[in-house]
C-alpha positions as CSV (number, residue, x, y, z in Angstrom):
1,M,0.0,0.0,0.0
2,S,2.8,2.4,0.6
3,R,3.4,3.1,-3.1
4,H,-0.2,4.4,-3.3
5,R,-0.9,7.9,-2.3
6,K,2.5,8.4,-0.5
7,N,1.8,12.1,-0.2
8,R,-1.7,11.7,1.3
9,Q,-2.8,11.5,4.9
10,H,-4.8,8.3,4.4
11,I,-5.3,5.5,2.0
12,I,-8.7,4.0,1.3
13,K,-8.8,0.6,-0.5
14,S,-11.9,-1.4,-1.5
15,T,-12.1,-5.0,-2.6
16,T,-15.1,-6.8,-4.1
17,Y,-15.6,-10.6,-3.7
18,D,-18.0,-13.1,-5.2
19,R,-20.0,-15.5,-3.1
20,R,-17.2,-18.1,-3.0
21,G,-14.8,-15.5,-1.6
22,R,-12.8,-14.9,-4.7
23,I,-11.5,-11.4,-5.4
24,I,-13.3,-9.7,-8.3
25,A,-11.5,-6.3,-8.2
26,T,-9.5,-4.0,-6.0
27,A,-9.3,-0.2,-6.2
28,Y,-8.2,2.9,-4.3
29,N,-9.5,6.5,-3.9
30,S,-8.4,8.9,-6.5
31,F,-7.6,12.4,-5.4
32,S,-7.2,13.6,-9.0
33,R,-9.8,12.0,-11.2
34,T,-13.6,11.5,-11.2
35,H,-16.3,9.6,-13.0
36,P,-19.7,10.7,-14.2
37,I,-21.4,8.2,-11.9
38,Q,-19.5,9.7,-8.9
39,A,-20.6,13.2,-9.8
40,K,-24.2,12.1,-10.4
41,L,-24.5,10.3,-7.1
42,A,-22.8,13.2,-5.2
43,A,-25.4,15.5,-6.6
44,K,-28.2,13.1,-5.7
45,V,-27.2,12.9,-2.0
46,G,-26.6,16.6,-1.8
47,Q,-22.8,16.6,-1.9
48,P,-22.0,17.9,-5.4
49,A,-18.5,19.1,-4.4
50,R,-17.4,15.5,-3.6
51,I,-16.6,14.6,-7.2
52,F,-13.3,12.8,-6.8
53,L,-13.6,9.0,-7.3
54,H,-14.1,7.1,-4.1
55,S,-12.6,3.6,-3.8
56,E,-16.0,2.0,-3.3
57,I,-17.4,3.4,-6.5
58,N,-14.1,2.8,-8.3
59,V,-14.0,-0.9,-7.3
60,I,-17.7,-1.5,-8.3
61,L,-17.0,0.0,-11.7
62,K,-13.9,-2.2,-12.0
63,S,-16.0,-5.2,-11.3
64,R,-17.6,-4.7,-14.7
65,G,-21.1,-5.9,-13.9
66,R,-20.1,-9.1,-12.1
67,K,-22.3,-10.1,-9.2
68,I,-20.7,-8.7,-6.1
69,Y,-21.5,-10.5,-2.8
70,K,-19.1,-8.7,-0.5
71,L,-17.4,-5.3,-0.4
72,V,-14.5,-4.7,2.0
73,V,-13.4,-1.1,2.6
74,E,-10.1,-0.4,4.4
75,R,-8.7,2.9,5.5
76,Y,-5.1,3.4,6.8
77,D,-3.2,6.4,7.9
78,S,0.2,7.3,6.4
79,L,1.9,5.0,9.0
80,G,-0.3,2.0,8.0
81,N,-2.5,2.1,11.1
82,S,-6.1,1.0,10.6
83,K,-8.7,3.8,10.7
84,N,-12.5,4.0,10.5
85,A,-13.7,3.4,6.9
86,C,-17.5,3.5,7.0
87,P,-18.8,4.3,3.5
88,C,-20.2,7.9,3.0
89,K,-23.7,8.7,1.7
90,I,-22.5,8.7,-1.9
91,C,-20.9,5.3,-1.6
92,Q,-23.9,3.9,0.4
93,E,-26.1,4.9,-2.5
94,M,-23.8,3.1,-5.0
95,I,-23.7,0.0,-2.8
96,R,-27.6,0.0,-2.6
97,I,-28.0,0.4,-6.3
98,S,-25.4,-2.4,-7.0
99,G,-27.3,-4.8,-4.7
100,I,-24.3,-5.8,-2.7
101,E,-25.3,-8.1,0.1
102,R,-22.5,-7.6,2.6
103,V,-20.2,-4.7,3.4
104,E,-17.3,-4.8,5.9
105,Y,-15.0,-2.0,6.8
106,T,-12.1,-1.3,9.1
107,V,-12.5,0.3,12.5
108,G,-9.6,2.2,13.9
């Protein structure tokens, strides 16, 4: 993880799994790019300024329509310590729309 976002205060990583526990995709937050779905959901939940691509939305898009059973969201500080990673309103909406059955996240 250290090679990702070295200059940021935290790293957020999301991983999707199928029902058998196999990894479908892994993604990180982007602090420099966005996606039209991110912008649309941000406006829908009343947070239009939060347009940079969140790891949860990024990983769901990377899963390319495969059935996602579980989403794991991890947040770490710059030293690698686990921190709270509860999905925000924007990501909660994407999770709901995607029909993901189980969400797990780190608690710091």
